[in-house]
C-alpha positions as CSV (number, residue, x, y, z in Angstrom):
1,X,54.9,98.7,-79.8
2,X,51.3,97.1,-80.8
3,X,50.3,94.4,-78.1
4,X,51.0,90.5,-78.9
5,X,48.4,88.5,-80.7
6,X,47.1,85.8,-78.1
7,X,45.0,82.6,-79.3
8,X,43.2,80.3,-76.9
9,X,44.1,76.8,-77.9
10,X,40.7,76.1,-79.7
11,X,41.2,79.3,-81.9
12,X,44.9,77.8,-82.7
13,X,43.2,74.5,-83.8
14,X,40.9,76.1,-86.1
15,X,43.5,78.2,-87.6
16,X,45.3,75.0,-88.1
17,X,42.5,73.1,-89.6
18,X,41.1,75.7,-91.8
19,X,44.9,76.4,-93.1
20,X,45.0,72.8,-93.8
21,X,42.1,72.3,-96.0
22,X,39.4,71.2,-93.5
23,X,36.8,73.2,-94.4
24,X,34.2,70.8,-95.5
25,X,34.5,68.1,-97.9
26,X,33.4,69.2,-101.6
27,X,29.9,68.0,-102.8
28,X,29.0,64.7,-104.5
29,X,29.8,66.1,-107.8
30,X,33.2,64.8,-109.2
31,X,36.4,66.0,-108.3
32,X,38.1,68.0,-110.9
33,X,41.8,68.4,-111.3
34,X,41.6,72.1,-110.4
35,X,40.2,71.4,-107.2
36,X,43.1,69.1,-106.5
37,X,45.9,71.3,-107.6
38,X,44.4,74.1,-105.6
39,X,44.7,72.0,-102.9
40,X,48.1,70.9,-103.1
41,X,49.1,74.6,-103.9
42,X,47.7,75.6,-100.5
43,X,49.5,72.3,-98.5
44,X,52.5,72.9,-100.6
45,X,53.6,69.3,-100.1
46,X,52.7,65.7,-100.1
47,X,54.8,63.4,-98.4
48,X,55.8,59.8,-100.2
49,X,56.1,56.7,-98.5
50,X,56.4,53.6,-99.4
51,X,53.9,51.7,-97.0
52,X,51.2,50.2,-98.9
53,X,49.0,48.7,-96.0
54,X,46.1,50.9,-96.9
55,X,46.8,52.9,-100.0
56,X,50.0,54.6,-100.5
57,X,50.6,57.7,-98.2
58,X,50.6,60.3,-101.0
59,X,47.0,59.5,-101.8
60,X,45.4,59.9,-98.4
61,X,45.4,63.6,-97.5
62,X,43.4,64.5,-100.6
63,X,40.8,61.7,-99.7
64,X,40.6,63.2,-96.3
65,X,40.2,66.5,-97.7
66,X,38.4,66.3,-100.9
67,X,36.5,62.9,-100.5
68,X,36.2,60.4,-103.1
69,X,38.4,61.7,-106.0
70,X,39.9,59.6,-108.6
71,X,43.7,58.7,-107.9
72,X,44.4,59.0,-111.6
73,X,44.0,63.0,-111.3
74,X,47.3,62.8,-108.5
75,X,49.1,60.1,-111.0
76,X,48.5,62.8,-113.8
77,X,49.6,65.8,-111.8
78,X,52.7,63.9,-110.6
79,X,53.9,61.8,-113.5
80,X,52.2,62.6,-116.8
81,X,54.0,64.2,-119.6
82,X,52.7,67.7,-120.9
83,X,50.7,70.2,-119.5
84,X,48.7,67.8,-117.3
85,X,52.0,67.9,-114.8
86,X,51.6,70.1,-112.2
87,X,53.9,68.4,-109.7
88,X,57.2,67.4,-109.2
89,X,59.2,65.2,-106.7
90,X,62.0,66.4,-104.5
91,X,63.2,66.4,-100.6
92,X,60.5,68.7,-99.2
93,X,59.3,67.0,-96.1
94,X,61.2,63.8,-97.0
95,X,60.4,62.3,-100.2
96,X,57.7,64.6,-101.4
97,X,55.6,65.8,-104.5
98,X,55.5,69.6,-104.6
99,X,53.9,72.0,-107.0
100,X,56.2,73.1,-109.9
101,X,55.6,76.6,-108.7
102,X,57.9,75.6,-106.0
103,X,60.5,74.0,-107.9
104,X,62.7,77.8,-107.9
105,X,62.6,77.5,-104.2
106,X,64.5,74.1,-103.9
107,X,67.1,75.1,-106.2
108,X,69.3,76.4,-103.1
109,X,69.0,72.9,-101.7
110,X,70.4,71.2,-104.8
111,X,73.1,73.5,-105.1
112,X,74.0,72.4,-101.6
113,X,73.6,68.9,-102.1
114,X,75.9,69.0,-105.0
115,X,78.6,70.0,-102.3
116,X,77.6,67.4,-100.1
117,X,76.0,69.6,-97.7
118,X,72.8,68.7,-96.1
119,X,72.3,65.2,-97.5
120,X,72.8,62.0,-95.9
121,X,76.7,61.5,-94.9
122,X,77.0,58.4,-96.9
123,X,75.4,59.9,-100.0
124,X,77.9,63.0,-99.5
125,X,80.8,60.6,-99.3
126,X,79.6,58.6,-102.5
127,X,79.5,62.1,-104.2
128,X,83.0,62.9,-103.3
129,X,84.5,59.4,-103.9
130,X,82.5,58.2,-106.9
131,X,82.2,60.8,-109.4
132,X,83.0,58.5,-112.5
133,X,80.4,56.4,-111.8
134,X,78.1,59.7,-111.2
135,X,79.2,60.4,-114.7
136,X,78.6,57.4,-116.3
137,X,75.2,56.9,-114.9
138,X,74.3,60.6,-116.0
139,X,75.5,59.9,-119.4
140,X,72.9,56.8,-119.4
141,X,70.1,58.7,-118.5
142,X,71.1,61.3,-121.1
143,X,71.3,58.8,-123.6
144,X,68.3,56.6,-123.0
145,X,65.8,58.7,-121.1
146,X,63.5,57.9,-118.1
147,X,65.7,54.9,-116.6
148,X,65.1,52.9,-113.0
149,X,68.1,52.2,-111.0
150,X,67.2,48.4,-111.5
151,X,68.2,48.7,-115.4
152,X,71.4,50.6,-114.7
153,X,72.8,48.2,-112.1
154,X,76.0,46.3,-112.6
155,X,76.0,44.3,-109.3
156,X,76.0,40.7,-109.4
157,X,74.9,39.9,-106.0
158,X,71.5,39.8,-104.8
159,X,70.4,43.2,-103.0
160,X,69.9,43.1,-99.3
161,X,66.8,44.6,-97.7
162,X,66.0,48.4,-97.2
163,X,69.1,50.7,-98.2
164,X,71.5,48.1,-99.7
165,X,71.9,50.2,-102.8
166,X,74.0,49.5,-105.9
167,X,76.4,51.9,-106.9
168,X,74.1,53.0,-109.8
169,X,71.4,53.6,-107.3
170,X,73.6,55.9,-105.1
171,X,74.5,57.6,-108.2
172,X,71.0,58.5,-109.4
173,X,70.0,59.5,-105.8
174,X,73.0,62.0,-105.6
175,X,72.1,63.3,-109.1
176,X,68.3,63.6,-107.8
177,X,69.4,65.4,-104.6
178,X,71.7,67.7,-106.7
179,X,69.2,68.4,-109.2
180,X,70.9,67.1,-112.1
181,X,68.1,64.4,-113.0
182,X,64.5,64.4,-111.5
183,X,61.8,61.8,-111.5
184,X,60.0,61.5,-115.0
185,X,57.2,58.9,-113.5
186,X,57.2,55.7,-111.7
187,X,56.9,52.1,-112.8
188,X,55.2,50.4,-109.8
189,X,56.8,52.2,-107.0
190,X,60.2,52.4,-108.7
191,X,61.3,55.9,-109.9
192,X,62.1,56.7,-113.2
193,X,64.8,58.9,-113.7
194,X,65.4,61.6,-116.6
195,X,67.1,64.9,-117.1
196,X,65.2,67.9,-115.7
197,X,64.8,69.7,-119.1
198,X,62.7,66.8,-120.5
199,X,60.6,66.9,-117.6
200,X,60.3,70.1,-115.9
201,X,58.4,72.9,-118.1
202,X,60.9,75.2,-119.8
203,X,59.3,78.2,-117.9
204,X,60.0,76.9,-114.5
205,X,63.8,75.9,-115.3
206,X,64.2,79.3,-116.8
207,X,62.9,81.4,-113.7
208,X,65.9,83.4,-112.1
209,X,67.9,81.7,-109.4
210,X,66.8,82.8,-106.2
211,X,69.3,83.5,-103.3
212,X,69.4,81.1,-100.5
213,X,67.6,83.9,-98.0
214,X,64.7,84.6,-100.8
215,X,64.2,80.9,-101.1
216,X,64.1,80.0,-97.6
217,X,61.6,82.7,-96.6
218,X,59.5,81.6,-99.7
219,X,59.2,78.3,-97.8
220,X,58.6,79.6,-94.8
221,X,55.8,81.7,-96.5
222,X,54.4,78.6,-97.8
223,X,54.7,76.8,-94.6
224,X,52.6,79.5,-92.3
225,X,50.0,79.5,-95.0
226,X,49.8,75.5,-94.6
227,X,49.9,75.9,-90.9
228,X,48.0,79.1,-90.0
229,X,49.9,79.0,-86.7
230,X,53.0,77.9,-85.7
231,X,56.3,77.9,-83.6
232,X,59.6,78.4,-85.2
233,X,60.3,74.6,-85.0
234,X,56.7,74.2,-86.4
235,X,57.5,76.5,-89.6
236,X,60.9,75.2,-90.3
237,X,60.0,71.3,-89.9
238,X,57.5,71.5,-92.8
239,X,60.1,71.7,-95.3
240,X,63.0,70.4,-93.3
241,X,65.0,73.7,-93.1
242,X,67.9,74.0,-90.7
243,X,67.5,76.1,-87.6
244,X,70.5,78.4,-88.8
245,X,68.4,78.9,-91.8
246,X,65.0,79.4,-90.6
247,X,65.4,81.7,-87.6
248,X,67.1,84.7,-89.3
249,X,64.5,84.1,-92.0
250,X,61.9,84.4,-89.8
251,X,63.1,87.6,-88.0
252,X,63.4,89.2,-91.7
253,X,59.7,88.0,-92.2
254,X,58.6,89.8,-89.0
255,X,60.5,93.0,-89.7
256,X,58.9,93.1,-93.1
257,X,55.7,92.9,-91.4
258,X,55.0,89.6,-93.2
259,X,54.6,87.6,-90.2
260,X,53.7,88.6,-86.7
261,X,54.7,87.2,-83.3
262,X,51.9,85.7,-81.1
263,X,51.3,83.5,-78.0
264,X,49.2,80.5,-77.9
265,X,47.4,79.3,-74.7
266,X,49.7,76.6,-73.2
267,X,52.4,76.9,-75.7
268,X,56.0,77.3,-74.2
269,X,57.4,78.9,-77.3
270,X,56.5,82.3,-78.8
271,X,54.5,81.4,-82.4
272,X,54.2,83.4,-85.6
273,X,51.1,83.8,-87.9
274,X,50.0,85.7,-90.7
275,X,48.9,89.2,-90.3
276,X,45.3,89.8,-89.7
277,X,44.5,86.4,-89.0
278,X,40.9,85.1,-89.6
279,X,39.9,82.5,-87.1
280,X,36.8,80.3,-87.9
281,X,33.9,80.3,-85.5
282,X,33.9,76.6,-85.5
283,X,35.4,73.8,-88.2
284,X,33.1,71.0,-88.8
285,X,34.9,68.2,-90.3
286,X,35.5,64.3,-90.3
287,X,38.2,62.4,-91.7
288,X,40.7,59.4,-91.1
289,X,44.3,60.9,-91.4
290,X,47.2,59.4,-92.9
291,X,50.3,58.7,-90.6
292,X,52.1,61.4,-92.6
293,X,49.3,63.7,-93.2
294,X,50.9,67.3,-92.9
295,X,48.3,68.0,-90.1
296,X,50.0,65.6,-87.9
297,X,53.2,64.7,-89.3
298,X,55.1,66.7,-86.5
299,X,54.5,64.8,-83.3
300,X,55.1,67.5,-80.9
301,X,52.7,70.0,-82.7
302,X,50.1,67.3,-82.8
303,X,50.4,66.9,-78.9
304,X,50.3,70.6,-78.5
305,X,47.4,71.5,-80.5
306,X,45.2,68.1,-80.2
307,X,46.4,66.5,-76.6
308,X,47.1,63.6,-79.2
309,X,50.4,61.5,-78.5
310,X,50.8,59.9,-81.6
311,X,53.5,57.3,-83.1
312,X,53.4,55.1,-85.8
313,X,54.0,51.2,-84.8
314,X,54.8,49.7,-88.2
315,X,58.2,48.9,-87.2
316,X,57.5,48.2,-83.2
317,X,57.2,44.2,-82.8
318,X,53.9,43.1,-82.7
319,X,53.7,42.0,-78.8
320,X,55.0,45.6,-78.0
321,X,52.2,47.6,-80.2
322,X,49.7,49.8,-78.1
323,X,47.3,50.3,-81.0
324,X,48.1,48.5,-83.9
325,X,50.3,47.9,-87.2
326,X,48.9,51.0,-89.5
327,X,46.6,53.3,-87.2
328,X,45.1,56.2,-88.8
329,X,43.9,59.2,-86.5
330,X,40.3,59.9,-86.7
331,X,39.7,63.8,-86.6
332,X,35.9,64.4,-85.8
333,X,35.1,68.4,-86.0
334,X,37.9,70.1,-83.8
335,X,39.6,66.9,-82.0
336,X,41.3,63.9,-83.1
337,X,38.8,61.4,-81.1
338,X,40.0,57.8,-82.1
339,X,42.5,55.8,-83.6
340,X,41.8,53.3,-86.1
341,X,43.9,50.2,-87.3
342,X,43.0,49.6,-91.1
343,X,44.2,47.2,-93.8
344,X,43.0,47.1,-97.0
345,X,42.6,43.4,-98.0
346,X,42.4,44.1,-101.7
347,X,42.1,40.2,-102.8
348,X,39.3,39.6,-100.5
349,X,37.7,43.0,-101.7
350,X,37.1,44.4,-98.2
351,X,38.7,46.9,-95.8
352,X,39.6,45.5,-92.5
353,X,39.1,47.8,-89.2
354,X,41.3,45.5,-86.7
355,X,40.5,48.2,-83.9
356,X,38.9,51.3,-82.8
357,X,40.7,52.9,-79.7
358,X,38.8,56.0,-78.6
359,X,40.5,59.2,-76.7
360,X,39.5,59.7,-73.5
361,X,36.6,62.2,-74.1
362,X,35.3,59.2,-76.7
363,X,33.1,59.2,-79.6
364,X,29.3,60.4,-79.1
365,X,26.7,58.7,-81.2
366,X,27.0,61.7,-83.8
367,X,30.9,61.1,-84.1
368,X,30.6,57.0,-84.2
369,X,28.1,57.6,-87.1
370,X,30.6,59.9,-88.8
371,X,33.3,57.3,-88.3
372,X,31.3,54.6,-90.0
373,X,30.3,57.3,-92.8
374,X,34.2,57.9,-93.5
375,X,34.9,54.0,-93.3
376,X,32.4,53.4,-96.1
377,X,33.6,56.0,-98.2
378,X,37.2,55.0,-97.8
379,X,36.2,51.3,-98.8
380,X,34.2,53.0,-102.0
381,X,37.3,55.2,-102.8
382,X,39.6,52.1,-102.6
383,X,37.1,50.0,-104.9
384,X,36.5,47.5,-101.7
385,X,32.8,46.1,-101.5
386,X,32.9,45.4,-97.8
387,X,33.8,46.9,-94.6
388,X,34.9,44.2,-92.2
389,X,34.7,44.9,-88.2
390,X,37.4,42.7,-86.4
391,X,37.4,45.0,-83.4
392,X,37.8,43.3,-80.3
393,X,36.8,46.3,-78.0
394,X,33.2,47.5,-77.3
395,X,33.8,49.9,-80.0
396,X,32.6,47.2,-82.5
397,X,29.3,46.9,-81.4
398,X,28.7,50.8,-81.3
399,X,30.2,50.9,-84.9
400,X,28.2,48.1,-85.9
401,X,25.1,50.0,-85.1
402,X,26.1,53.3,-86.9
403,X,26.7,51.1,-89.9
404,X,23.2,49.9,-90.0
405,X,22.0,53.4,-90.1
406,X,23.9,54.0,-93.5
407,X,22.8,50.8,-95.0
408,X,25.4,48.2,-93.7
409,X,29.0,47.3,-94.1
């Protein structure tokens, strides 16, 4: 029996960072659609979230890896009609954008949803009890084309906050989970639903239906490619698989020689990697990370890899927040070296830096300069003329000095 592969923690970090596309940003040349699509194929997924304190979360991971790209490229890939559409929306890791090539890997999940399995209990109950409403809403979509929930709602009272959905919104969400409708586009942030045959390319829909096992193995292959190295929990979390599905599929991939078991220094659980993993000698990268970036969205993995405990404090009462409202981790080379509380103040045309919290090892002069460069690039990308430093800590003075070296805020 061959010896189990072993990685130091530094090697595991380098594997993970390289797998996630942190291999140095592109040159100053304009980012083309082909580069964007290649990166999304590698990541396999972009998480969507409604928070807009800075920019919608699905745009940020691409900026972190590519630099100043046009967000129109992502909009076209996700919601345009015709050949420029290369993505679709579905439940991947929460609400997500995924490459069209992965549509066949999600149909088993749609089939389960149609049976009321692996979806929210409230939605499953609605599917059992409100088939008349579901059929009525589906008929409206068939007749009228891309529709939002607001245009279908028959409720008279004013909607409440958060998940106080109308019956029609529930019906659309059930149909979406079951794959009977898909997202054709968005109006603002509102989903517009249409029939899959009017949105998804014919060749994709005609792909042979995969068994659950085949599809789950495919998702785990994508996960290990995107993670580089990971435990069973890391791999199944990437596309939110159940342990009862992921564990036998991983065993099958190991038996087939497609995955290897390995050990990582300091990790209690065994891990997996691809055969013949190529560990970079070093990774040079600086990036502000979305709270929903696939590098860090599994918080226990982030702690194991980077010794970095991270929690989003948006929903924490202000007097109980430790770091701030919308805090982005700052990756510098092979460490997460700081946390930066940011807000896009669009009316004033500025990127507001409310706090910089350095980790224990801190940022040296080169690291602080890299943070200033990233903030300036982010402001430019967002079309904001100014970076305003509101930091109450000593970091503000160092950051201001770094900005003087790159031409000011």
